[in-house]
N, C-alpha and C positions, 0 to 999 in steps of 0.2 A: 336519591333516593334519602326518603325521609328514616332518621335514625328512632330505631324501636326503642321507646321509653317505657316500659313497662311501669304501671301505676305512678305514673308521675304526678297527675292531677292530685292524686290522694296523698304523695309525699308533699307537694307543695303546701295543702290543707294544713297536711300535720306541721309542717315549719312555723306556718302562720298563727296555728294555735298557739304552739310552744311559745312564740314569741309574744304574744298577746295574754296570755295567761301562763309565766314560767314555771307557777309552783302549784299550778292546778291539779296534777297526778301526784304530786309528793306525799307522802303519809305525813301527816301533821305530828306525830309522836315522832318521826325520825330527823335527828339533826345531821345523818350522812347524805353527803352529795350522791345520786346517784350517776354512774357514768355510761353514757352511750356510746360507744364505738361509732365513729363517723364515717361513713361510708359514701362512695359515689358509684355510679353503674352505669355502664355506656355500652352499645356493640361499636367494634372495630374489625374489620376484614373478617366478617363471616363471624365473628365471635362474641359473646358477652365478656365484660370484664369488668370485675369488681374490685374497688380498692378499699382500703381498710386501715386509718391511722391507727398506729398500736404502738406510741412513742412511750421508750422506756420500758418496753417488753422484749426479752429475747426471743426468737425463733423457736425456741424448744417450750414455750410456754404458749403457742399458738396452736389452736386445733381447727382444722377446715373439713366440714363433712356436707355431704348432700344426700337428702333423700328426697326420692322424687324429684321437685321443680322447685325445693326449698334448700337453697345455701344458708350454713350456718358456720360464722366463725367465732370462735370462741378463743378467751385469751384470758391470761393470770398474772396479775401483777403481784408479788412478793413486796410486802414493808420489811426494809432492811433493818431499819432503827425504832424502837419503840420508846416513845414520849408520852408520857402522860396528858391525856388529853385538855387537862387545864394548862398546859404549859404552852399550848399553840396560841401564836398571834394568829394566823391565819392558816386554813388548810382547804386547799382546794384539788390537790392531788387525791385519786381515789385509787384504793388497794382492794385486790382481791379478784373475782372472776367477772367478766364482762362478757357479754354474749349480743351477736347481731344476726339477725336473719333477714333474708332478700329473697323473695318470689322471682324465679328465672322465667324468663318468656318460654313458650311452648316449643321443642324442638332442641333444648338445652342436652347436650350428650355428656352427662355426667362421667362416664367411664372414660372420658379424654380429658377430662380437666386438670388443669396445670395451677399449683400455686407457688408463688415466689417471693421473697421477703428482701427487701433494702430499705434504708434508712429509715424505718419505722414504719414503714408500710407494707401492707402484705398485699400483694394483687391476684387475684384468681382469674382466669382465663378460661373459659367455657365454651368451646365448638359450638356452632348451631347447626341444625339440618336446614336445608334448603327452605323447608315449609316453614319453619321458624322466623325467617326473615318477612318483612314487609314487602309487598311487592304493588307497585303501581300499575292504577289500573286506569288506563287511558279515559276521558269522558268525551264520546264523541257527540257532534250536534245532530238532535232530529230533523228529519225531512219533513 
C-alpha cells in the first residue's frame, strides 16, 4: 500500500522555490530572520504522524491545536539575555512565537490525537478512519 502523502507535490514545489529564491518572501525593510518550524508528516499504522523540530523550547511553551482538518503547532522561545543589536557578530537564532499549520487528510480523528515531546521534537499522532486510508484498486485486463 502506498503511503498517504497529502500535498507532497505542493510541499516539494515550495521547497524548490525557497531554495532558488531564498529571500523572495522576506520583507525588504526587516532584518529579522523568520523562523519556520520544520516538520515532517507521514502515515504509520493507520495514523498520521506529524513531527516538528522545536530545539531549545520547553514543552510548556508548545501549543498543539486542531480545527477541522488543520493541525497547528505553536511554540515560543524567550530571549534570556538582552544584548544590543550592534554588539552581535552573528544572530541566526530566532526568538518569539513560531507557528506551523498542516492540513490533515480526510478521516483524521481529532478527538483521538496525542502529542508527545522528546529531545526537542514534538510528535503528534492522529488516528485515521478506514475511509481516510488509500486503497489499492486492482487494474484488470479488458477482454
